[in-house]
C-alpha positions as CSV (number, residue, x, y, z in Angstrom):
1,M,28.8,-12.1,8.9
2,T,26.8,-11.6,12.1
3,L,23.4,-12.4,13.3
4,S,20.5,-10.1,12.4
5,R,17.6,-9.8,14.8
6,N,15.1,-9.8,11.9
7,D,16.7,-12.8,10.3
8,T,16.3,-14.6,13.7
9,T,12.6,-13.9,13.5
10,L,12.3,-15.3,10.0
11,S,14.5,-18.3,10.7
12,S,12.5,-19.2,13.8
13,K,9.3,-19.0,11.7
14,L,10.7,-21.3,9.0
15,L,11.9,-23.9,11.5
16,R,8.6,-23.9,13.3
17,M,6.6,-24.6,10.1
18,K,5.6,-28.1,9.2
19,D,7.2,-29.8,6.2
20,K,3.8,-30.1,4.4
21,D,3.1,-26.4,4.9
22,L,6.5,-25.5,3.5
23,T,6.0,-27.9,0.6
24,S,2.6,-26.4,-0.1
25,I,4.0,-22.9,-0.2
26,M,7.0,-23.8,-2.4
27,N,4.7,-25.5,-4.9
28,N,3.5,-22.1,-5.9
29,C,6.8,-21.4,-7.6
30,P,6.0,-20.4,-11.2
31,N,9.0,-22.3,-12.6
32,A,7.6,-25.8,-13.2
33,T,10.8,-27.2,-14.7
34,M,12.4,-27.7,-11.3
35,R,11.3,-28.9,-7.9
36,P,11.7,-26.0,-5.5
37,T,13.4,-26.7,-2.2
38,I,14.9,-24.6,0.6
39,T,17.1,-27.3,2.2
40,S,20.2,-25.1,2.3
41,L,18.2,-22.2,3.7
42,L,16.7,-24.3,6.5
43,T,20.2,-25.6,7.3
44,A,21.4,-22.0,7.6
45,C,18.5,-21.2,9.9
46,R,19.5,-24.1,12.2
47,D,23.2,-22.9,12.2
48,M,22.0,-19.5,13.3
49,R,21.4,-20.9,16.8
50,S,25.1,-20.9,17.4
51,Y,25.6,-17.3,16.4
52,P,25.9,-14.5,19.1
53,K,22.7,-12.7,19.9
54,P,22.2,-9.3,18.2
55,E,22.7,-7.4,21.4
56,Q,26.0,-9.2,21.9
57,R,27.5,-8.6,18.5
58,V,30.6,-6.3,18.1
59,K,30.4,-3.6,15.5
60,S,33.0,-4.3,12.8
61,E,34.9,-1.7,10.7
62,D,33.5,-3.1,7.4
63,K,29.9,-2.8,8.7
64,S,29.4,-6.5,8.2
65,E,26.8,-6.4,11.0
66,D,24.4,-5.0,8.3
67,R,24.6,-8.2,6.3
68,S,22.6,-11.3,6.8
69,C,24.3,-14.5,7.9
70,L,21.5,-16.3,6.1
71,Y,22.3,-14.9,2.7
72,T,25.0,-17.0,0.9
73,R,25.6,-18.4,-2.5
74,D,23.9,-21.6,-1.3
75,T,20.8,-19.8,0.0
76,C,20.4,-17.1,-2.6
77,F,18.3,-18.9,-5.2
78,E,16.4,-20.8,-2.6
79,F,15.4,-17.6,-0.9
80,H,14.3,-16.2,-4.2
81,Q,12.1,-19.2,-4.8
82,L,10.6,-18.8,-1.3
83,L,9.9,-15.1,-1.8
84,I,8.2,-15.6,-5.2
85,S,6.2,-18.6,-4.0
86,T,5.0,-16.7,-0.9
87,L,3.9,-13.7,-2.9
88,V,2.1,-15.9,-5.5
89,G,0.3,-17.9,-2.8
90,Y,-0.6,-14.8,-0.8
91,K,-2.2,-13.2,-3.8
92,A,-4.1,-16.3,-4.7
93,G,-5.3,-16.7,-1.1
94,L,-6.6,-13.1,-1.0
95,N,-8.4,-13.6,-4.3
96,K,-10.1,-16.8,-3.1
97,L,-11.1,-15.1,0.2
98,S,-12.6,-12.2,-1.7
99,K,-14.6,-14.4,-4.1
100,A,-15.9,-16.5,-1.2
101,Y,-17.0,-13.3,0.6
102,N,-18.8,-11.9,-2.4
103,G,-20.0,-15.2,-3.9
104,K,-23.7,-16.2,-4.0
105,I,-23.6,-19.5,-2.1
106,P,-25.5,-20.6,1.0
107,D,-24.3,-19.0,4.3
108,A,-23.0,-22.2,5.9
109,Q,-20.9,-23.1,2.9
110,K,-19.8,-19.5,2.5
111,L,-18.7,-19.3,6.1
112,Q,-16.7,-22.5,5.9
113,K,-15.0,-21.5,2.7
114,M,-14.1,-18.1,4.2
115,V,-12.6,-19.8,7.2
116,D,-10.5,-22.1,5.0
117,Y,-9.3,-19.3,2.8
118,A,-8.6,-17.0,5.8
119,K,-6.3,-19.7,7.3
120,E,-4.6,-19.8,3.9
121,V,-4.1,-16.1,3.9
122,W,-2.8,-16.2,7.4
123,Q,-0.3,-18.9,6.5
124,Y,1.1,-16.9,3.5
125,G,0.7,-13.5,5.1
126,S,2.4,-14.3,8.3
127,L,5.4,-15.7,6.5
128,L,5.6,-12.7,4.1
129,W,5.5,-10.5,7.1
130,K,8.6,-12.1,8.5
131,I,10.3,-11.9,5.1
132,A,9.4,-8.3,4.6
133,Y,11.3,-7.1,7.7
134,S,14.3,-9.5,7.3
135,Q,17.8,-8.5,6.4
136,I,18.1,-11.3,3.9
137,L,15.4,-9.7,1.8
138,K,17.3,-6.4,1.7
139,D,20.5,-8.2,0.8
140,H,18.8,-10.2,-2.0
141,L,17.1,-7.2,-3.6
142,S,20.3,-5.3,-3.4
143,V,22.1,-8.0,-5.3
144,L,19.4,-8.2,-7.9
145,R,19.6,-4.4,-8.4
146,R,23.4,-4.4,-8.8
147,K,23.1,-7.2,-11.4
148,G,20.5,-5.4,-13.3
149,W,17.9,-8.0,-12.6
150,L,15.5,-5.9,-10.6
151,M,13.1,-4.0,-12.9
152,L,9.7,-2.3,-12.5
153,P,6.8,-4.3,-13.8
154,V,4.9,-2.7,-16.7
155,K,1.2,-2.6,-17.1
156,E,-0.2,-4.8,-19.9
157,H,-2.3,-1.8,-20.9
158,G,-0.7,1.4,-22.0
159,D,-0.8,4.9,-20.7
160,D,-3.6,6.5,-18.7
161,E,-6.1,9.0,-19.8
162,A,-3.6,11.8,-20.3
163,G,-1.2,9.7,-22.3
164,R,1.1,9.7,-19.3
165,D,2.8,6.5,-18.3
166,D,1.9,5.9,-14.7
167,G,5.1,3.9,-14.0
168,G,4.0,0.3,-13.7
169,G,1.2,-2.1,-12.9
170,D,-0.6,-2.9,-9.7
171,D,1.8,-5.6,-8.7
172,G,4.8,-3.3,-9.0
173,G,4.4,-1.2,-5.9
174,Q,2.6,1.6,-7.7
175,D,-0.6,2.9,-6.1
176,N,-3.9,3.1,-7.7
177,G,-4.6,5.3,-4.7
178,D,-8.3,5.9,-4.5
179,E,-9.5,4.1,-7.7
180,D,-11.5,7.2,-8.4
181,Q,-8.3,9.2,-8.9
182,G,-7.3,7.3,-12.1
183,G,-4.3,5.6,-10.5
184,K,-2.6,8.7,-9.2
185,I,-0.1,8.3,-6.4
186,E,-1.4,10.3,-3.4
187,D,-1.1,8.3,-0.3
188,E,2.0,8.8,1.8
189,E,3.0,5.1,1.7
190,F,3.0,5.1,-2.1
191,L,4.5,8.6,-2.3
192,T,7.5,7.3,-0.4
193,I,8.0,4.5,-2.9
194,S,7.5,6.9,-5.8
195,N,10.0,9.4,-4.4
196,I,12.6,6.6,-4.2
197,L,12.1,5.6,-7.8
198,L,12.1,9.2,-9.1
199,S,15.1,10.4,-7.0
200,D,17.7,7.7,-7.9
201,S,17.5,4.4,-9.9
202,K,19.9,2.9,-7.3
203,G,17.1,2.9,-4.8
204,I,14.8,0.6,-6.7
205,D,15.6,-2.2,-4.2
206,K,14.4,0.0,-1.4
207,A,11.2,0.7,-3.3
208,F,10.6,-3.1,-3.5
209,V,11.2,-3.5,0.2
210,E,8.7,-0.7,0.9
211,W,6.1,-2.3,-1.4
212,I,6.5,-5.8,0.2
213,C,6.2,-4.2,3.7
214,L,3.0,-2.5,2.5
215,Q,1.4,-5.8,1.6
216,V,1.6,-6.9,5.3
217,D,1.0,-3.6,7.1
218,R,-2.0,-5.2,8.8
219,W,0.4,-7.7,10.4
220,Q,2.9,-5.1,11.4
221,A,0.4,-2.6,12.9
222,P,-0.7,-4.6,15.9
223,R,2.9,-5.4,16.7
224,K,3.8,-1.7,16.8
225,I,0.7,-0.9,18.9
226,T,1.3,-3.7,21.4
227,S,5.1,-3.7,21.5
228,F,5.1,-1.9,24.8
229,V,3.6,-5.0,26.5
230,K,6.9,-6.8,25.9
231,R,8.9,-4.4,28.0
232,T,10.0,-5.8,31.3
233,R,8.8,-2.8,33.3
234,T,5.3,-2.8,31.7
235,P,2.7,-4.0,34.2
236,P,0.1,-6.6,33.1
237,T,-2.1,-5.0,30.4
238,K,-5.6,-6.0,29.4
239,I,-6.3,-5.7,25.7
240,T,-9.9,-5.4,24.5
241,L,-11.0,-6.4,21.0
242,L,-13.9,-4.5,19.5
243,A,-15.3,-5.9,16.3
244,V,-17.7,-3.9,14.0
245,K,-19.6,-5.8,11.4
246,H,-18.7,-4.9,7.8
247,P,-21.8,-3.4,6.1
248,E,-23.3,-5.3,3.2
249,P,-23.0,-3.6,-0.2
250,M,-26.1,-1.7,-1.1
251,P,-27.7,-0.7,-4.5
252,T,-26.0,2.5,-5.5
253,N,-29.4,4.3,-6.0
254,E,-30.3,3.5,-2.4
255,A,-26.9,4.3,-0.8
256,I,-26.2,7.7,-2.3
257,E,-28.3,10.5,-3.8
258,P,-28.0,11.3,-7.5
259,W,-25.0,13.5,-8.0
260,G,-27.1,16.1,-9.7
261,N,-29.0,16.6,-6.5
262,T,-25.8,17.1,-4.7
263,I,-24.8,19.9,-7.0
264,K,-28.2,21.5,-6.5
265,D,-27.7,21.3,-2.7
266,V,-24.3,23.0,-3.0
267,Y,-25.6,25.9,-5.1
268,A,-28.7,26.3,-3.0
269,H,-26.4,27.8,-0.3
270,K,-24.0,29.7,-2.5
271,H,-24.1,33.1,-4.1
272,S,-22.4,32.4,-7.4
273,E,-22.4,33.7,-10.9
274,Y,-23.1,30.1,-12.0
275,K,-26.3,28.2,-11.8
276,A,-26.6,24.6,-10.7
277,E,-28.1,23.6,-14.0
278,D,-25.1,25.1,-15.8
279,V,-22.6,23.1,-13.7
280,I,-24.6,19.9,-14.1
281,G,-24.5,20.4,-17.9
282,V,-20.8,20.9,-18.0
283,L,-20.2,17.8,-15.8
284,E,-22.6,15.7,-18.0
285,N,-20.6,16.6,-21.0
286,K,-17.4,15.7,-19.3
287,I,-18.8,12.4,-18.3
288,I,-19.9,11.6,-21.9
289,I,-16.5,12.5,-23.2
290,G,-14.7,10.6,-20.4
291,L,-16.7,7.4,-21.1
292,K,-15.9,7.3,-24.8
293,P,-12.3,5.8,-24.7
294,V,-12.1,2.1,-24.3
295,K,-9.5,2.6,-21.6
296,H,-10.9,5.5,-19.4
297,P,-10.5,6.5,-15.8
298,K,-12.6,4.3,-13.5
299,I,-14.1,7.4,-11.9
300,F,-16.3,7.9,-15.0
301,D,-17.9,4.5,-14.5
302,K,-19.5,5.7,-11.3
303,F,-21.3,8.5,-13.1
304,D,-22.3,6.5,-16.2
305,P,-26.0,7.4,-16.9
306,D,-26.5,3.9,-18.2
307,L,-25.3,2.3,-15.0
308,P,-27.7,-0.6,-14.2
309,E,-29.9,-0.3,-11.1
310,T,-28.3,-3.5,-9.8
311,A,-25.0,-1.8,-9.4
312,S,-23.8,-2.0,-5.8
313,Y,-22.1,0.6,-3.7
314,S,-19.3,-0.8,-1.4
315,Y,-18.2,1.1,1.6
316,A,-16.6,0.5,4.9
317,P,-16.4,2.1,8.4
318,H,-12.9,3.4,9.1
319,C,-11.6,2.0,12.4
320,E,-10.5,5.4,13.7
321,A,-13.9,6.9,13.1
322,V,-15.6,4.1,14.9
323,L,-13.1,4.1,17.8
324,G,-13.4,7.8,18.3
325,C,-17.2,7.8,18.0
326,L,-17.4,5.0,20.5
327,S,-15.3,6.9,23.0
328,K,-17.0,10.3,22.4
329,F,-20.6,9.1,22.3
330,H,-20.6,5.9,24.3
331,P,-24.0,6.6,26.0
332,C,-25.6,6.3,22.5
333,V,-24.2,2.8,21.9
334,A,-26.3,-0.2,22.5
335,G,-24.5,-3.0,24.4
336,N,-24.0,-4.9,27.6
337,D,-22.5,-3.5,30.8
338,A,-19.0,-4.8,30.0
339,L,-18.9,-2.9,26.7
340,K,-20.2,0.3,28.2
341,K,-17.6,0.0,31.1
342,C,-14.9,-0.5,28.5
343,L,-15.9,2.5,26.5
344,Q,-16.1,4.8,29.5
345,S,-12.6,3.9,30.6
346,M,-11.0,4.6,27.2
347,D,-8.2,7.1,27.1
348,K,-9.5,9.9,24.8
349,N,-6.2,11.7,24.5
350,S,-4.7,9.8,21.6
351,F,-5.8,7.3,19.0
352,A,-3.2,5.2,17.2
353,V,-4.2,3.4,14.0
354,S,-2.2,1.4,11.5
355,K,-2.3,3.9,8.7
356,L,-2.7,7.7,8.3
357,C,-6.3,8.9,8.6
358,C,-8.3,9.9,5.5
359,P,-9.6,13.6,5.2
360,V,-13.1,12.6,6.4
361,C,-11.8,10.9,9.6
362,S,-9.4,13.8,10.2
363,E,-12.1,16.4,10.0
364,L,-14.4,14.1,12.1
365,F,-11.8,14.0,14.9
366,N,-11.5,17.7,14.6
367,L,-15.2,17.9,15.4
368,Y,-14.8,15.4,18.2
369,R,-12.0,17.5,19.6
370,G,-13.7,20.8,19.8
371,G,-11.4,23.1,21.6
372,S,-9.8,20.4,23.8
373,D,-6.5,18.6,23.5
374,A,-8.1,15.2,23.3
375,F,-8.7,13.0,20.3
376,H,-5.2,13.4,18.9
377,I,-4.4,11.5,15.7
378,D,-0.9,11.3,14.1
379,G,-1.4,12.8,10.7
380,H,-3.6,12.2,7.7
381,H,-3.3,11.8,3.9
382,H,-5.2,13.8,1.3
383,T,-7.1,11.1,-0.7
384,L,-10.8,10.9,-0.3
385,F,-12.2,7.4,0.2
386,Q,-15.8,6.1,0.6
387,V,-16.5,6.1,4.3
388,E,-19.5,4.7,6.3
389,L,-20.0,7.0,9.3
390,P,-21.0,5.2,12.5
391,I,-24.8,4.9,12.8
392,W,-24.8,6.3,16.3
393,L,-23.0,9.5,15.2
394,P,-25.2,12.5,16.3
395,L,-26.9,14.3,13.5
396,D,-25.3,17.7,14.3
397,I,-21.9,16.2,13.7
398,V,-23.0,14.8,10.4
399,V,-24.4,18.2,9.3
400,K,-21.2,20.0,10.2
401,L,-19.1,17.4,8.5
402,T,-21.2,17.6,5.3
403,A,-21.0,21.4,5.3
404,K,-17.2,21.2,5.4
405,F,-17.0,19.0,2.3
406,E,-19.8,20.8,0.5
407,K,-17.7,24.0,0.8
408,I,-14.7,22.2,-0.6
409,L,-16.8,20.8,-3.4
410,G,-18.2,24.2,-4.1
411,N,-14.7,25.7,-4.5
412,Q,-13.7,23.0,-6.9
413,L,-16.9,23.4,-9.0
414,R,-16.3,27.2,-9.2
415,Y,-12.8,26.6,-10.4
416,M,-14.0,24.1,-13.0
417,M,-16.6,26.5,-14.3
418,S,-14.1,29.3,-14.5
419,E,-11.7,27.2,-16.5
420,H,-14.5,25.9,-18.7
421,H,-15.6,29.4,-19.7
422,K,-12.0,30.5,-20.1
423,H,-11.2,27.8,-22.6
424,A,-14.5,28.0,-24.3
425,N,-13.7,31.6,-25.2
426,A,-10.1,30.8,-26.1
427,P,-8.8,30.7,-29.7
428,S,-9.2,27.4,-31.5
429,G,-6.5,24.9,-30.7
430,Q,-6.4,25.8,-27.0
431,S,-8.4,23.6,-24.6
432,G,-8.5,22.4,-21.1
433,D,-10.5,20.1,-18.9
434,G,-11.3,22.6,-16.2
435,L,-10.4,20.1,-13.5
436,S,-7.8,21.1,-11.0
437,S,-6.0,20.1,-7.8
438,N,-5.5,23.8,-7.0
439,S,-8.4,26.3,-6.6
440,S,-6.2,29.4,-6.6
441,N,-7.6,32.4,-8.4
442,D,-7.5,36.2,-8.4
443,D,-11.0,36.6,-7.0
444,S,-11.0,37.8,-3.5
445,D,-14.6,36.6,-2.7
446,D,-14.3,34.6,0.4
447,D,-17.4,32.6,-0.4
448,H,-15.7,31.3,-3.5
449,G,-12.6,30.0,-1.7
450,S,-8.9,30.5,-2.3
451,E,-5.8,28.6,-2.8
452,E,-5.7,27.7,0.9
453,E,-9.2,26.1,0.5
454,S,-8.4,24.0,-2.6
455,L,-9.3,20.3,-2.6
456,Y,-5.8,19.1,-1.9
457,S,-4.7,21.8,0.4
458,S,-3.6,20.6,3.8
459,S,-5.4,23.4,5.5
460,D,-8.7,21.8,4.5
461,W,-7.9,18.6,6.3
462,G,-7.5,18.7,10.0
463,S,-7.7,22.4,10.8
464,N,-8.6,23.2,14.4
465,S,-11.6,25.4,13.6
466,D,-14.9,24.7,12.0
467,S,-15.3,26.4,8.7
468,E,-19.1,26.4,8.3
């Protein structure tokens, strides 16, 4: 066995940790019948110091360089306990931090609790980050797969609204995507995991590795973005941290207009065979039907007519939208001279973020870009999320962005109504929900849209021309 660079990172992390911190982490191990310890694993970490460095290793014919020198019979079970304990502690820390943030307690006490829980999240998250990219994790999950001990977790609750098993619970690496999508897998990160599982059961260990890496992507992202600083030929680089305050949740009736008004706005600008009142009636009926089952898609909860006025609407500014807006419209930003100087000197050619952009941010950057080559982003996914646009964004940009998505919504509503009337006139026993991820149809009316303008079509997200 030879030395793995990523195992070196993990072993250094473990050896730097204090005994009390390691003990605290291992006490999260669910098996209460034994006292968890990683003595053999720590010994193996110390022994690694005498191994040749990764760049000095010689490639062997049996490809042993791809195996971890940390993973032995003595360290196998200890590493398993460390992995489980870290995952359990990380989840608990995140839950406590979330409750402290949303809890109704005095500001001073709330802030102190958040600081304490943030330190706890950092302790578990930083360790899980090192584990996620280690060779020993890959070796361990591979062994579990070969022995038949690696299985997908199953939701305690059954199938989703269509009677279709969605492949596992939240803790099993399956995406709830946008919660409004009823648990469908749409983001690229989750699609990668899904494809592994669907293509070959032998790849289930790789799916687990991808899932664990996904839990710590916020740790990995800044490392990727700043990795160039470590290069020997890189001159000294100044890094600026810009922090934007997370908006407080607002009452839903104050944050967004009634959805019926949105439908009326869409049809006020469309020449259609359907009236806004007809569309609203069909949607109201679908909402009533959708809310009836005890286990129903979460999307219907947002349109529940009995929703209390105290219901809150949570949203967040996406970092790429804020960063691009600061760069494009920096004269509109209030701040000191240092901030303004920083914004003026920003490179507007390319914006690197930790994850793929959402459709809203992708279209927003398209508007920033205009006809230039600036404001480049590296791809986007196709799932709509709630986005808070920067408050200093010019009104004309907001109007153009709204028009883009109104057109997409109009296309989907037209398809829904077409399907509704088709199935309403169909013989008994045939039915359909009239909801689709594809707006293709035989009507050539450009105003009504086409397959290329369907909600999930890539041509809608990030095209280089305005479609108003």
